[in-house]
N, C-alpha and C positions, 0 to 999 in steps of 0.2 A: 504493499499499500504506499503510495507516494506521500512524503511528508508535506504538510501544509506549508506553503510559502509564508515566511513572516514578512509583513509589510511594515516599514518604518515611515514616520512623519519627517520629511525633509527639514522642517522648521525646528524640531527639537531632538530628532534622532531616536525617538522612542517608538515602541510598538503602536499599531493602530489596529482597529477592527474593520469590518466591512459591512455596510448596511445598505438596505434599498433606499431610493430616493424618498420614500413615504416617511422615513424617520424624521425628516425635517419638520413635517407637519406635526408629528407626535411631540417632538421637543417644543414645538412653538406653543402647543396647548399647555405643557408643563410650565414653560416660562410665563405664559400669560396668567396661569392660576397663581403662581408664586407672586407675581406683581400684584395681582388683585387682592391677595391675602396679606399684604403688608401691614395693614391696620390691625389685623388679627394677631400677627406676630409681635407687633410692637407692645401689646398688653402683657407679653411674657418675657420681654426683654428689659434691661435697665434703661431709663430709670422707673418704669411703670411696674415691672414685674421681675422675678428671679427664677421662674421655672425653666426658662430657656425655650428656644424654638429649634427643633432638630429636623434634619433632612436624612432620609434613610434610603439606600438602594442595596439590594441583595444580589442583583445581576448587573453590576455596573459597567463591565467592560474597561477599556483602557483610557476612556476619556476623550479620544479622538477616533474618527472613523472615516474611512474612504467610502464614497458612495459608488456602489457597483457600476460598472460600465463607464466610469467617468475618471477624471483625474482630481475631482473636487473632495477636499478633506474637510469634514465638519467637526464641531464640538460634540462630544457625548453628552448624554442627559444630565450626568452629575456635574459636568463643567457648565453647562446651560443653567442648571439649578443654582450653582454657586454664583454665577455672574448676575443672574436675575435677582437673587436675594439681596446681593450687594447694591445693584443698581436701584433697587426699590428704597433704599435707605434704611432698611430693617433686615440685615443679613441673618442667615441662620447661624445661631450660636454653636451648634455642632453639626458635623456631618459624619454619618456612619456608612461606609461603602465597603461592598464585599463582591468578590468574584471567585469563580471556581479556579481560575488561572492566576498563579502567583505573579506572573510577569504582567498581566493586566492590572492587577491590584497595585502593584508597585508603581507602574506608569501613571496610573490615575492620581495616586497620592502625590506624586512628584509634580504633576501638572497643576493640581490644586495649590501646592506650595509655591510653585512659580507665579501663580496669580496673587499670592499674598494671603492665602488662606491655610487651613489646616483640616485634616480629616483623620478620623480613626479608620484604619484599614483592617480588613479581615480576608482570609482566603479559605474557601471551602464550600461545601454544599449549602444552599440557602436554608434548607429545613434544619441544619445544625447551627448555622451562624446565627439564625434568628433569636435563639436563646441568649447568645452572648450579647447581641445588640440590645435586646430588650432589658437585660440585666445591667447595661451601661448607661441608659437613658434615665432622665429624670421623670418619674411617672406623673409629676405634677406640671410638666411642660406642654408644649404644643408641638405635635409631630406631623410631619408629612412623609409618607412612604411612597415611593414610585417602584412598583414590581413590574419588570419588563423581562419575563422569561421568553425563551425561544419557542416553547411549545407548552401544552397543557400539563404534561407529566412533570414538568419542572416547578410547577406551583402547586404543591400539596395543599389541601385545605387547612392542614394543621398550622401552616405559616400564617394564614390569615386569622385563625382562631387566636393564635399566640400574640400577634400584634394588637388585635382588638381588645385585649384584656387591659390596655391602657385607656384611660378615659378619653383623652383628646388625641386620637389617632386618625387622621385623614389619610386616604389611600387612593392612588391612581393605579389601576391594574390594567395591564395588557393582556387580553383574552384572545387567543388566536382562533378566529373563525376559520381560517384556511386549514389549520390542522384538524379542527373538528370535522370540517366537510370532507377532507382528503382521507382521513383515517378512522372514520367513525366505526367501521366494522372491527378493525383491530382494537381500537381503544375501548370499545364496549364489551370486550371479552372479560370474563372474571379475572381480577388482578391487573386489568389494563390501566391506561391512563385516566379513564373516567373515574375509576375507583379511587385514584389518588387525588384527582382534582375536586371530586365532589363525592365523598364516601356516603354510602347508603343510598345512592340515587336510584339503584335498581329496585328498591323496596317501595319507591314512590312513582316510579316512571314505567309505563307499559312499553316494553321493548318490541312488542308485536304491533307496530304501527308504521306508517310511512316514514321514510328517512327525514323529510322535512319536519313532520310532527314530532318525531323522536328527538331531533336536535333542539327544537324549540322547547319541548318539555323538559329536556336535560338542563338547558340554560336557566329555565324558570325555577327548577329545583335548586340550582346553584344560588340564584339570587335570593330565594326564600331561606336557604340555609344561612346565608349572610344576615338576613334580617333577624333571624333567631338569635343572633349573637348581640343584638341590641343596637345595631347601626343600620344604615339605610344606603342603598345605591341611589345615586342621583337619577332623576328622570331623564336628563340629557346624557346619553350613552352613544357617543359618535361611533359610526362604522367608518374605518379608514379603508380606502380602496386604492389600488395601484394604478399606474399609467395606462393600463389597458381595462380599467374598470373592474379588475379582479377584486373580490371582496377579501380583505386580508385579516383585519382584527378589530376588536372593539376597545375603547378606552372607558373602563368602568370606574366611576368616582364613588368613594364611600365616605360617609361622615355622619356622626350623630348630631352635628350642629347645623340647624337650618341655614345659617349664614354661608357655611361651606358649600352647600347645594346651591344657594343663590349665586355665589361667585363662580362656581363651575358652570352652571347653566348660562352665565352671561358670557363666558369666554370660550365655551367648548365648540360652538358651531362656527369654525373659521371659514370653511369652504363650502357650506351646504352639503356636507356628506350625509350618508345614510344613518340610520339609527339602530338600536338593538333589535334583533330578531328579523331585521330586513335581510332578504337574501339567503336565509337559512335553507 
């Protein structure tokens, strides 16, 4: 098996990832929400508060990425978040960033440092690192987590459960519709990705129905499971599509605070994209 080529950023000589062009829109939504929530963060930062405002990523990458098929290199989501927080006048007091690859994690930490910030870095599976992160943050602070896994199996429901034990945890979650569409048969087998992503789903969902209905019922079960934890998905759940109108993924925002929902719904519909359950 050929070894994957390591690509480097000519500007800083460090490793970069590779993403589709739609990542720009995803990052823009994260940036706009961080900017919109500056007033909420201010209440937890000196001089008004002391709980702190943290930013968390468990699938952070290296902090810079090449857009596939081009020579354009863009900032990764954690760098976008750092810059957005600082530009808003109310930066995050802590950043907790993790990746499965040690080289990615080290490059990202260095890039944040070059920008004048600092981050607590982790290396490992998100399902393991989440406990370390949650043990490190102030439970009385305000927290924003961006969960951006490559596929459904990489986001066990236990991660969401663990993070939502903190009172003020807002989350933006990438849910891969493309993975659900392409791999439903394999993922729906006992012990498959759907059992990891939404445990107990087969007790509530009739598997003997048309594919479209099955996918819709599964996602509805996942959302209901989140609501049972005491928080709520926002009504604005954009569907991101590719350059050929292929349906790629949703961005699901969670918050127990109505203000968070208002801010997200104000910023999420940047390009008139579709919404949750559309195109299932």
